[in-house]
C-alpha positions, 0 to 999 in steps of 0.5 A: 482725475476727471470730475463730473457733477450731476444736478437733479432739477425739479422746479428749482427756479433761480436756484439752478442758475446759482448752482451752476455758477457755484460749480463754475467758481470752484478751484477745480472745475468739473470736466462734465456737468449734467443737469437732469430735469425731472419734468419741471413745469417752471422756467428751470425746465429749459436748458440753462446757460452755464458760466464757464462751460457747457452743460449736458441737459437731460430732460425726463418725460416725467418726474422719476424722483431724485434717486432714479434721476441721479442714477 
C-alpha cells in the first residue's frame, strides 16, 4: 500500500515546518508528500526542507481556497 499526504498551505508561518516534521515522525512514512501553496505572502510560501524525505512543492498563482487546492 502506498501513502500520500497533501498539505494545503496559506500563510502558515512556522506551522508548516512543524507539520512536515510530524509527518516524518510517523511510524509509517508517506511515500509522497505534496505541499500545495495557495499564494502565501509569508515565509511559508517558499519550498520547505522536509525532514526525512523530499517534498513535492506546488505553488499556485492565487489563493484558490482549500477544496480546490486539495483536489
